[in-house]
SELOTOR-754503 format. One record per residue: z, y, x of N, C-alpha, C, O in turn. Coordinates in pm, whole numbers, plus 32768, in hexadecimal, padded with zeros to 4 digits. Example, Ala and Ser with C-alpha at 12.3 -4.5 7.8 and 13.67 -1.06 7.14 Angstrom:
BEGIN
SITE  n_w  n_v  n_u ca_w ca_v ca_u  c_w  c_v  c_u  o_w  o_v  o_u
SITE 830C 7DC7 8527 830C 7E3E 84CE 830C 7EB6 8528 834E 7EB4 8590
SITE 82C4 7F1F 8505 82CA 7F96 8557 8313 8003 850A 8324 8072 853D
# end
This chain:
BEGIN
SITE  n_w  n_v  n_u ca_w ca_v ca_u  c_w  c_v  c_u  o_w  o_v  o_u
SITE 71B6 E610 2870 714D E5B4 289A 7163 E58C 292D 719D E5D9 2979
SITE 7135 E515 2955 714B E4E8 29DE 70FD E53B 2A43 7091 E56E 2A24
SITE 7134 E549 2AB9 70F1 E593 2B24 707B E541 2B58 7081 E4C7 2B5C
SITE 7011 E584 2B7E 6F9B E543 2BB7 6FA0 E559 2C4D 6FA5 E5CB 2C7C
SITE 6FA0 E4EC 2C98 6FA4 E4F7 2D29 6F16 E500 2D5F 6EBC E4B9 2D32
SITE 6F03 E556 2DBE 6E80 E567 2DFD 6E91 E553 2E93 6EFA E570 2ECB
SITE 6E27 E520 2ED6 6E31 E510 2F67 6E36 E597 2FAB 6E05 E5FA 2F75
SITE 6E70 E59D 3024 6E71 E61B 306F 6DE2 E64A 308B 6D86 E5F8 308B
SITE 6DCF E6CB 30A4 6D49 E6FF 30C1 6D0A E6B2 3135 6D4A E697 319A
SITE 6C8A E68F 3125 6C42 E648 318E 6C4D E5B0 3185 6C04 E56A 31CA
SITE 6CA7 E57D 3133 6CB7 E4EC 3124 6C62 E4BF 30AE 6C41 E50E 3055
SITE 6C40 E43F 30AD 6BFC E407 303A 6C55 E39D 2FFB 6CA9 E362 303E
SITE 6C42 E386 2F7E 6C91 E325 2F34 6C44 E2A2 2F2E 6BCB E2A1 2F14
SITE 6C88 E234 2F46 6C4A E1B0 2F3D 6C9E E159 2EE1 6D18 E157 2EE9
SITE 6C5A E113 2E88 6C9C E0B7 2E2D 6C85 E02A 2E60 6C14 E006 2E81
SITE 6CED DFDB 2E66 6CE0 DF4F 2E8F 6CFE DEF9 2E16 6D64 DF0A 2DD4
SITE 6CA3 DE9C 2DFA 6CAF DE46 2D84 6CB1 DDB5 2DB0 6C5C DD8A 2DFE
SITE 6D10 DD69 2D7E 6D17 DCDA 2D9B 6CB3 DC8D 2D47 6C95 DCB3 2CD6
SITE 6C81 DC20 2D7F 6C22 DBCA 2D37 6C66 DB4A 2D08 6C23 DAF2 2CD0
SITE 6CE8 DB3E 2D1E 6D2E DAC5 2CF6 6D23 DA58 2D5F 6CE9 DA6C 2DCA
SITE 6D5A D9E6 2D3F 6D59 D972 2D99 6CF4 D90D 2D63 6CF9 D8E7 2CEF
SITE 6C98 D8E3 2DB9 6C36 D87D 2D95 6C59 D7FE 2DE2 6C6E D802 2E5B
SITE 6C5E D78D 2D9B 6C7F D70E 2DDA 6C04 D6B4 2DD8 6BC1 D6A6 2D72
SITE 6BE9 D677 2E4B 6B76 D61E 2E5A 6BA5 D598 2E91 6BFD D592 2EE6
SITE 6B6A D52C 2E5F 6B7E D4A7 2E99 6B00 D487 2EE7 6A93 D481 2EB0
SITE 6B10 D472 2F68 6AA1 D465 2FC5 6A96 D3D4 2FF3 6AFA D391 300D
SITE 6A1A D3A5 2FFB 6A00 D31F 302E 69B4 D325 30B0 69C5 D384 30FE
SITE 6962 D2C2 30C9 6919 D2B8 3147 688F D2F8 3142 683C D2E1 319A
SITE 6877 D347 30DA 67FD D398 30D0 6828 D42A 30CC 6883 D44E 3081
SITE 67E7 D47E 311B 680D D50C 3121 6800 D54D 3098 67A4 D530 304B
SITE 685F D5A5 307B 6863 D5EB 2FFB 6881 D67E 3014 68D5 D69F 3068
SITE 683D D6D8 2FCB 685A D767 2FD6 68DF D784 2F91 68F4 D75B 2F1E
SITE 6937 D7CA 2FD7 69B9 D7EC 2F9D 69C9 D882 2F88 6A29 D8AE 2F48
SITE 696C D8D2 2FBD 696D D964 2FA5 68DE D997 2FAE 6894 D976 300A
SITE 68B9 D9E9 2F4D 6835 DA27 2F48 6830 DA9F 2FA8 6897 DACC 2FD9
SITE 67B8 DAD0 2FC1 67AA DB4F 3009 67F3 DBB9 2FB8 67E5 DBBF 2F3E
SITE 6842 DC0C 2FFB 6890 DC73 2FB7 6899 DCEC 3013 68EE DCF2 306C
SITE 6841 DD4E 2FFC 6839 DDC4 3054 68B0 DE22 3045 68BF DE7E 3095
SITE 6903 DE0D 2FE0 697A DE62 2FD1 69FB DE13 2FE8 6A67 DE3E 2FBF
SITE 69F0 DDA0 302B 6A66 DD4E 3048 6AC3 DD9B 30A5 6A9A DDC6 3112
SITE 6B3F DDAD 307B 6BA3 DDF4 30CC 6BF7 DD92 311D 6C27 DDB4 3189
SITE 6C08 DD18 30EB 6C54 DCB1 3131 6C36 DC2B 30F1 6C0F DC24 307C
SITE 6C48 DBC1 313E 6C39 DB3A 3109 6C98 DADF 3155 6CA6 DAE9 31CF
SITE 6CDA DA86 310B 6D31 DA21 3147 6D07 D999 3116 6CF1 D985 309F
SITE 6CFB D93A 3172 6CDB D8AF 3154 6D58 D85D 316E 6D93 D866 31DA
SITE 6D81 D80D 310D 6DFD D7BE 3116 6DDD D72B 3101 6DB0 D704 3095
SITE 6DF5 D6D9 3167 6DE3 D648 315A 6E64 D60E 311E 6ED1 D62E 314C
SITE 6E56 D5B9 30BA 6ECC D57E 3079 6F1D D52D 30DD 6EE6 D4E8 3133
SITE 6FA0 D535 30D0 6FF9 D4EB 312A 6FF2 D454 3110 701F D405 3162
SITE 6FB9 D42E 30A0 6FAD D3A0 307D 6F29 D362 30AA 6F12 D2EB 3095
SITE 6ED2 D3B1 30E9 6E52 D37B 311A 6E6D D30C 3180 6EC6 D317 31D4
SITE 6E1E D2A3 3178 6E2D D233 31D6 6DC6 D238 3246 6DCE D1EC 32A6
SITE 6D65 D293 3239 6CFE D2A2 329F 6CFB D331 32D1 6D5A D37D 32BF
SITE 6C8C D354 3311 6C79 D3DA 3347 6C07 D41E 32FD 6BA1 D3DF 32DF
SITE 6C18 D49E 32E1 6BAC D4F1 32AA 6B6A D53B 331E 6BAC D55E 3380
SITE 6AE7 D552 3313 6A9E D59F 3376 6A57 D610 332D 6A11 D5F8 32CA
SITE 6A69 D68B 335D 6A35 D702 331A 69C2 D73B 336C 69CA D744 33E6
SITE 6956 D762 3326 68E4 D7A1 3366 68C5 D825 3324 68C9 D832 32A9
SITE 68A5 D888 3374 6884 D90D 3344 67EC D91D 3343 67AB D911 33AB
SITE 67B3 D938 32CD 6722 D941 32BB 66DC D8C5 32F0 666E D8CE 3326
SITE 671B D851 32E2 66E3 D7D4 3317 66EF D765 32AF 6752 D71C 32AE
SITE 6689 D756 3258 668F D6ED 31F2 6687 D661 322D 66A2 D5FF 31E8
SITE 6663 D657 32AD 665A D5D5 32F0 66D5 D5B7 3344 66D0 D560 339C
SITE 6743 D5FD 332B 67BF D5E4 3377 67DE D54E 3371 67C9 D50D 330A
SITE 6811 D519 33E0 682A D489 33E8 68B7 D46E 341B 68FA D4C6 3450
SITE 68E3 D3F2 3409 6966 D3C8 343A 695D D38A 34C5 69C1 D35B 34FB
SITE 68E4 D389 34FF 68D1 D359 3589 684B D38D 35BB 67FB D3C1 356D
SITE 6832 D37E 363C 67B1 D3A4 3677 67A5 D438 3694 6809 D47F 369D
SITE 6727 D466 36A2 6710 D4F1 36CD 671D D558 365C 6713 D5D0 3677
SITE 6731 D52E 35E1 6747 D58A 3571 67DA D589 3545 67FA D5B0 34D5
SITE 6831 D55B 359E 68C0 D550 3580 68F9 D5D6 3553 68E4 D63C 3594
SITE 6940 D5D4 34E3 697E D64D 34B0 6A07 D665 34ED 6A35 D618 3543
SITE 6A47 D6CF 34C1 6AD0 D6EF 34EC 6B2E D68C 34A9 6B33 D687 342E
SITE 6B7B D63C 34F6 6BD0 D5D6 34B9 6C4E D611 3479 6C8C D66D 34AD
SITE 6C72 D5D7 3405 6CED D5FC 33C0 6D36 D57C 3399 6D08 D531 3343
SITE 6DA6 D562 33D9 6DF8 D4F0 33B4 6E47 D50E 3336 6E43 D57D 3302
SITE 6E8E D4AA 3305 6EE2 D4BB 328E 6F43 D52E 32A0 6F89 D537 3305
SITE 6F47 D587 323E 6FA3 D5F8 3241 6F74 D66F 3293 6FBB D6D4 329A
SITE 6EFE D667 32D2 6ECC D6D5 3325 6E94 D746 32CF 6E74 D732 3259
SITE 6E8A D7BB 330B 6E4D D82D 32C5 6DFA D87F 3326 6E14 D882 339F
SITE 6D97 D8C3 32EF 6D45 D923 3339 6D45 D9A2 32E6 6D2C D99D 326D
SITE 6D61 DA14 3326 6D5F DA94 32DF 6D03 DAF5 3327 6D0B DB05 33A1
SITE 6CAD DB35 32DC 6C57 DBA0 330D 6C8A DC20 32CD 6C8F DC2B 3252
SITE 6CB1 DC81 3320 6CE6 DCFE 32EB 6CAE DD73 333C 6C7B DD5E 33AA
SITE 6CB8 DDEC 3308 6C80 DE60 334D 6CB7 DE6A 33DB 6D2A DE44 33F4
SITE 6C69 DE9D 3438 6BF2 DEED 3421 6B6F DE9C 3417 6B09 DED5 33F1
SITE 6B6E DE1C 3438 6AF2 DDCD 3434 6B02 DD56 33D6 6B45 DCF5 33F7
SITE 6AC3 DD5F 3360 6ACB DCF5 32FD 6A3F DCBC 32E9 69E1 DD07 32CB
SITE 6A30 DC39 32FA 69AE DBF8 32E6 6985 DC07 3254 69D6 DBEF 31FA
SITE 6908 DC2F 323B 68DC DC4A 31B2 686E DBEA 3183 683C DBF9 3113
SITE 6849 DB89 31D6 67E2 DB29 31B0 6819 DAB2 3165 688C DAB3 3138
SITE 67C5 DA4A 3157 67EF D9CF 3114 684B D97E 316E 683E D980 31E9
SITE 68A7 D936 312F 6901 D8DD 3179 68F2 D852 313E 68F3 D840 30C4
SITE 68E3 D7EF 3196 68D0 D764 316E 693F D70E 31A9 697D D733 320D
SITE 6959 D69C 316A 69BC D63D 319E 6989 D5AF 318B 693C D592 312F
SITE 69B5 D557 31E3 6999 D4C8 31DB 6A17 D480 3206 6A65 D4B4 3257
SITE 6A2D D409 31D2 6AA3 D3BC 31F6 6A82 D344 324D 6A11 D313 324C
SITE 6AE3 D316 3297 6AD2 D29B 32E6 6ADF D222 328B 6ABA D1B2 32B1
SITE 6B12 D237 3213 6B21 D1CE 31AE 6B19 D211 3125 6B26 D28B 311B
SITE 6B03 D1C4 30BF 6AFC D1F8 3036 6B85 D22A 300A 6BEC D1FF 303F
SITE 6B86 D285 2FA9 6C02 D2AF 2F68 6C55 D315 2FB3 6CCC D321 2F98
SITE 6C19 D360 3010 6C64 D3C8 3058 6C65 D447 3002 6BFD D46E 2FCD
SITE 6CD7 D486 2FF5 6CE7 D4FA 2F9E 6CF6 D579 2FF1 6D42 D57D 3052
SITE 6CAC D5E0 2FC8 6CB5 D663 3009 6CBB D6CE 2F9D 6C78 D6C4 2F37
SITE 6D0C D735 2FB5 6D13 D7A6 2F5A 6CDC D821 2FA1 6CF0 D834 3019
SITE 6C97 D876 2F54 6C5C D8F0 2F88 6C97 D965 2F3B 6C92 D968 2EC0
SITE 6CCF D9C4 2F84 6D09 DA3D 2F47 6CBD DAB4 2F81 6CBF DACC 2FF9
SITE 6C7A DAFF 2F29 6C28 DB71 2F52 6C56 DBF0 2F10 6C86 DBEE 2E9E
SITE 6C49 DC5F 2F57 6C5A DCE3 2F1A 6BDF DD36 2F3A 6BA0 DD24 2FA2
SITE 6BBE DD91 2EE0 6B4C DDEB 2EF0 6B7C DE79 2F08 6BE6 DEA1 2ED7
SITE 6B2E DEC4 2F52 6B4A DF51 2F69 6AE3 DFA1 2F1B 6A6B DF94 2F32
SITE 6B12 DFF4 2EC0 6AB7 E03F 2E6A 6ACA E0D3 2E8A 6B2B E111 2E5F
SITE 6A6B E10D 2ED6 6A78 E19D 2EF6 6A70 E1F0 2E78 6A25 E1D1 2E1B
SITE 6ABE E259 2E76 6ABE E2AF 2DFF 6A6F E32C 2E18 6A63 E380 2DBF
# end
């Protein structure tokens, strides 16, 4: 039978599970691209290289805008944002485009304590 591996004494085991890739087409109205996730271990946002405009990302901000005082974090074509340990944002993430038809992909993993 196969050997069972155990963590060294004093260590804890953590399981990381992927959530797959989610693709969104964003227009000039803000859209939620990630839900609140208290066990989020990492998240990467990928703007399509074929985008003709700019995406703006807001954290816990459903009113994120492409201009003015609610301006989000800008992402040009082909740009990416990655949140990884030790500090990973676990709230909602929103995006808005400077023009219709902007594509963004969201890749999330969860950390499941054992």
